[in-house]
C-alpha positions in Angstrom: -37.1 50.8 19.3 -41.5 50.4 18.3 -43.6 47.2 18.4 -43.6 46.9 14.7 -39.6 46.6 14.7 -39.4 44.5 17.5 -42.1 42.4 15.8 -40.3 42.1 12.8 -36.7 41.2 14.0 -38.5 38.2 16.2 -40.0 37.1 13.2 -36.7 37.0 11.3 -35.0 35.3 14.0 -38.1 32.5 14.1 -37.6 32.4 10.4 -33.8 32.4 10.7 -33.9 29.2 13.4 -36.8 27.2 11.2 -34.2 27.3 7.7 -31.0 26.6 10.4 -32.9 24.0 11.8 -34.6 22.1 8.6 -31.0 22.4 7.1 -29.7 20.5 10.1 -32.6 18.4 9.7 -32.0 17.6 6.0 -28.4 17.0 6.7 -28.5 14.5 9.2 -31.1 12.1 6.7 -29.4 13.2 3.5 -26.2 13.8 4.0 -23.7 15.2 1.1 -22.3 12.6 -1.2 -19.0 11.1 -0.7 -17.9 13.0 -3.2 -17.8 15.9 -0.8 -14.6 14.6 1.1 -12.8 14.2 -1.6 -9.9 16.7 -2.1 -7.7 17.7 -5.1 -4.6 14.9 -5.2 -1.3 16.4 -4.9 1.6 13.7 -6.3 5.4 14.7 -5.2 7.8 12.9 -7.0 11.5 13.2 -6.4 14.5 11.4 -6.4 15.4 11.2 -2.8 13.6 10.6 0.4 13.4 14.1 2.7 11.9 14.8 5.8 9.6 17.3 4.9 8.0 14.9 2.4 7.7 12.7 4.7 5.5 15.2 7.5 3.6 16.3 4.6 2.4 12.6 3.8 1.7 11.8 7.1 0.0 15.0 7.8 -2.5 14.4 4.5 -1.1 17.4 2.9 -0.1 15.3 -0.1 -1.3 12.1 -1.3 1.4 9.9 -2.4 5.4 10.7 -2.9 7.2 8.8 -5.3 10.7 8.1 -5.6 12.4 7.6 -8.9 14.6 5.0 -9.2 15.0 4.6 -5.6 16.6 0.8 -6.1 18.6 0.5 -9.0 16.0 -0.4 -12.1 18.6 -3.3 -13.3 18.7 -4.8 -9.7 14.9 -4.5 -9.4 14.7 -6.5 -12.6 17.2 -9.0 -11.5 15.0 -9.7 -7.8 11.8 -10.0 -9.9 13.2 -12.3 -12.1 14.0 -14.5 -8.8 10.4 -14.2 -7.5 8.9 -14.8 -10.8 10.7 -18.6 -11.1 9.5 -19.0 -7.8 5.9 -17.9 -8.7 6.7 -20.4 -12.0 7.8 -23.0 -9.3 4.2 -23.0 -7.4 6.2 -21.6 -4.5 3.7 -18.6 -3.7 0.6 -18.4 -1.6 -2.1 -16.3 -1.9 -2.6 -12.8 0.5 -5.9 -13.1 1.3 -7.9 -10.3 2.3 -9.3 -10.3 6.1 -13.5 -9.4 5.3 -16.5 -9.5 7.5 -17.0 -12.7 5.9 -13.7 -14.4 6.6 -10.4 -14.6 4.8 -11.1 -14.3 1.0 -8.6 -15.4 -2.1 -7.3 -11.7 -3.5 -5.2 -11.1 -6.7 -2.4 -11.1 -4.8 0.2 -13.6 -3.9 3.2 -13.9 -2.0 6.8 -15.6 -1.8 8.0 -16.1 2.0 9.0 -17.7 4.9 6.0 -16.6 6.8 2.2 -15.1 5.7 1.4 -11.6 6.5 0.8 -10.9 10.2 -3.2 -10.7 10.3 -3.5 -13.7 8.0 -1.1 -15.7 10.7 -3.9 -14.3 13.3 -6.9 -15.2 11.9 -5.2 -18.9 10.6 -3.8 -19.5 14.6 -0.1 -19.6 12.9 1.6 -16.7 15.0 4.6 -18.7 15.9 4.9 -20.1 12.4 5.3 -16.2 11.9 7.6 -14.8 14.3 10.1 -18.3 13.3 9.7 -17.3 9.7 10.1 -13.7 10.0 13.8 -14.3 11.2 14.2 -16.8 8.1 13.2 -14.5 6.1 15.4 -12.1 6.7 18.1 -13.9 6.3 17.5 -15.5 3.3 17.0 -12.3 1.5 20.4 -10.8 2.0 22.1 -13.4 0.1 21.9 -14.5 -3.2 23.2 -17.3 -5.2 25.6 -16.5 -8.0 28.0 -18.3 -10.1 31.8 -18.2 -9.1 34.3 -16.5 -10.9 36.4 -19.0 -13.6 39.4 -20.5 -11.6 41.7 -23.4 -12.6 41.5 -24.5 -8.5 37.1 -25.4 -8.8 36.1 -28.2 -10.4 32.3 -29.0 -10.8 31.1 -32.4 -9.3 30.4 -34.3 -11.8 34.1 -34.1 -13.2 33.8 -32.0 -16.1 35.7 -29.0 -15.3 32.6 -26.9 -15.8 33.4 -24.1 -13.0 30.9 -22.0 -14.6 27.5 -24.3 -12.9 29.3 -23.6 -9.2 27.4 -21.1 -7.2 28.4 -19.7 -4.0 26.2 -16.9 -2.1 26.7 -13.3 -2.3 25.4 -10.8 0.2 23.0 -7.8 -1.1 21.1 -5.0 0.0 17.7 -5.8 0.5 15.1 -3.2 -1.3 12.9 -3.1 2.2 16.0 -3.0 4.4 17.4 -0.4 2.2 13.9 1.4 2.5 14.3 1.0 6.8 17.4 2.3 6.7 16.6 5.9 4.5 13.7 6.5 6.8 15.8 5.7 10.0 18.3 8.3 9.0 15.8 10.6 7.6 13.2 10.8 9.6 13.3 12.8 13.1 12.7 10.2 15.4 14.1 7.4 13.4 12.5 4.3 12.1 12.8 0.5 12.8 11.1 -2.8 12.9 7.9 -3.3 15.4 8.2 -5.6 17.9 5.6 -7.8 19.4 3.9 -6.4 22.6 4.7 -10.1 25.0 7.9 -10.4 27.5 10.1 -11.3 24.0 9.7 -8.4 22.3 9.9 -10.7 19.1 10.9 -9.0 15.9 7.8 -8.4 13.2 8.6 -9.2 9.0 10.0 -6.0 7.3 8.1 -6.7 4.2 7.0 -9.3 1.7 6.9 -9.6 -2.1 3.6 -8.8 -3.7 2.9 -10.8 -7.0 -0.2 -10.5 -9.2 -0.3 -12.6 -12.2 -2.9 -11.6 -15.3 -5.4 -12.2 -16.1 -6.3 -10.4 -12.7 -10.0 -10.7 -11.7 -10.6 -7.2 -11.2 -10.4 -5.1 -14.5 -10.2 -2.5 -13.2 -8.5 -3.1 -10.0 -9.8 -3.8 -6.7 -10.8 -0.3 -4.5 -9.6 -1.2 -0.8 -8.1 0.0 2.2 -5.9 -1.8 4.6 -7.1 -0.1 7.7 -10.8 0.7 8.0 -10.9 4.2 10.5 -10.8 7.5 10.0 -7.9 9.4 9.2 -5.8 11.5 12.1 -3.0 14.1 11.6 -1.1 12.4 14.7 -1.2 8.9 13.9 -1.8 6.7 11.0 -1.6 3.6 8.4 1.0 4.0 5.3 2.9 2.0 2.7 6.2 1.4 1.2 6.1 -0.1 -2.1 8.8 -0.8 -3.8 8.2 -1.7 -7.8 10.3 -4.7 -9.1 8.6 -5.6 -12.5 5.2 -4.0 -14.2 3.1 -6.1 -16.8 4.4 -4.1 -19.5 7.6 -2.2 -19.6 7.7 -0.9 -22.9 7.0 3.1 -23.2 3.8 2.3 -20.6 4.4 5.6 -18.5 3.3 7.3 -22.0 0.3 5.0 -22.6 -1.3 5.8 -18.9 -3.9 8.6 -20.4 -4.7 6.4 -23.4 -6.7 4.0 -21.1 -9.9 4.9 -19.2 -8.3 3.3 -16.1 -5.0 4.2 -16.3 -1.8 2.0 -17.7 -1.7 -1.9 -16.4 -0.5 -2.3 -13.0 -0.5 1.4 -12.1 -0.9 2.6 -8.7 -4.6 4.6 -8.5 -5.4 6.5 -4.9 -8.5 8.4 -4.1 -7.8 11.5 -2.1 -10.6 10.6 0.5 -10.4 12.6 3.7 -12.9 11.7 6.4 -11.3 12.6 9.8 -15.2 12.7 12.0 -15.6 9.3 13.8 -19.5 10.2 12.7 -19.1 11.0 9.1 -16.9 7.4 8.6 -20.0 5.5 10.5 -22.3 7.5 8.2 -21.0 6.8 5.3 -20.3 2.8 6.3 -22.5 1.3 4.0 -20.5 2.3 1.0 -17.1 2.6 2.2 -17.7 -1.4 4.0 -17.1 -2.1 -0.1 -13.3 -1.1 0.8 -12.8 -4.6 3.0 -15.4 -6.4 1.1 -14.9 -8.6 -2.1 -18.2 -7.1 -3.6 -18.8 -6.5 -7.5 -21.9 -3.9 -6.8 -20.0 -2.5 -4.1 -17.0 -1.9 -6.4 -19.5 -0.2 -9.2 -20.9 2.2 -6.4 -17.2 3.4 -5.1 -16.1 4.1 -8.1 -18.9 6.5 -8.8 -19.0 7.6 -5.8 -14.8 8.5 -5.8 -14.6 10.0 -9.0 -11.4 10.2 -11.0 -7.9 8.9 -9.1 -4.7 10.3 -9.0 -3.1 8.0 -11.0 0.8 7.1 -10.6 2.9 5.4 -13.3 5.4 3.2 -11.5 8.6 1.6 -13.0 11.0 -0.5 -11.9 13.0 0.6 -8.6 10.1 3.1 -8.0 8.9 3.8 -4.3 5.4 4.9 -3.6 4.5 5.6 -0.2 0.7 6.4 0.7 -1.5 7.0 3.4 -3.4 3.1 3.1 -6.8 4.2 5.0 -7.2 5.5 1.6 -9.2 4.1 -1.3 -6.0 2.4 -3.4 -5.9 0.1 -6.0 -3.5 -1.5 -8.9 -4.6 -1.4 -12.2 -5.6 -4.9 -13.5 -4.4 -6.7 -16.8 -4.5 -9.5 -19.0 -0.8 -10.7 -19.6 2.0 -10.4 -17.1 3.3 -10.6 -14.0 3.2 -7.4 -11.5 6.1 -7.5 -8.5 6.5 -5.2 -5.7 7.2 -5.6 -2.2 5.5 -3.7 0.3 6.1 -3.2 4.6 3.5 -1.2 6.4 4.4 2.4 8.0 3.1 2.8 11.3 3.1 6.9 12.0 2.4 8.5 15.8 3.8 12.0 16.0 6.7 12.0 18.1 7.5 8.7 18.2 9.6 6.0 16.0 8.6 4.9 12.9 7.2 1.2 13.1 7.9 -1.1 10.4 6.0 -4.4 9.5 3.9 -6.4 7.7 
């Protein structure tokens, strides 16, 4: 190798190093847009839960799992009517959102014997939470129905109108059905989470979510239920069983006609950040996922781009990772009624269900 060739190679080496260093410095000072972490979404729609689909969901190979008519639609609508009646009677509580400013009122209401665990923790109602969980389980599994006509029964007012007499009938609550099927399908089983104390008290198996129009967020409030990077060995997911949508007439055929989706539909952004350093790098905009701030919501929509839009109907089940941005599209009239539970996945462990 002559002197000139050696000098030329050294110069090339130093130039390459300078370019690489410049690129590194630029990436540190000017990171790529958040959209660089958005991967094409993938929705799997089936008629039954299958282990292979759950595994793909937990490993983030698919964005959401949609099970059509998981619960009989006619029965789902009956439960929706019951919850709607309680909403009209004011027997609901606001499902408050935990933010850096504390608990804030949201577009979501719930009905039950307990509040979500995070709210119970923040409001010092932990004991009331555990007592309410047991009462709630018993209440959900029975329903009052008219007694069958019988000449041996007479109404208390003496009219003999036995059609007004009610009796308790057992029923399979939709979230109980989900828990049973997850236990049957998943390789390590599934069950209710329990407290870490000596008594290991059982936690809630899910609660109704009731949204009443007009909602505050027209396009929906983009949020995440757990503020952390993704992992393929553990994560937080949700099971959502839909009972009633704001508009049930040809709604799925009309999703594409709206610029932001159909009223009450589910939207998910397939944001995949696995690195803690990347998560911290974008925290100034990602904090909008846990803060009800209109400006941050606008920035998120601009940065995240088009979401996966899922049209749901009464009786449908949708499972998704709630660490990813998602929202329910807002609406003017009607109610959106669903049931939700959280599902904690950890590799080689039982699925834990709570709320």
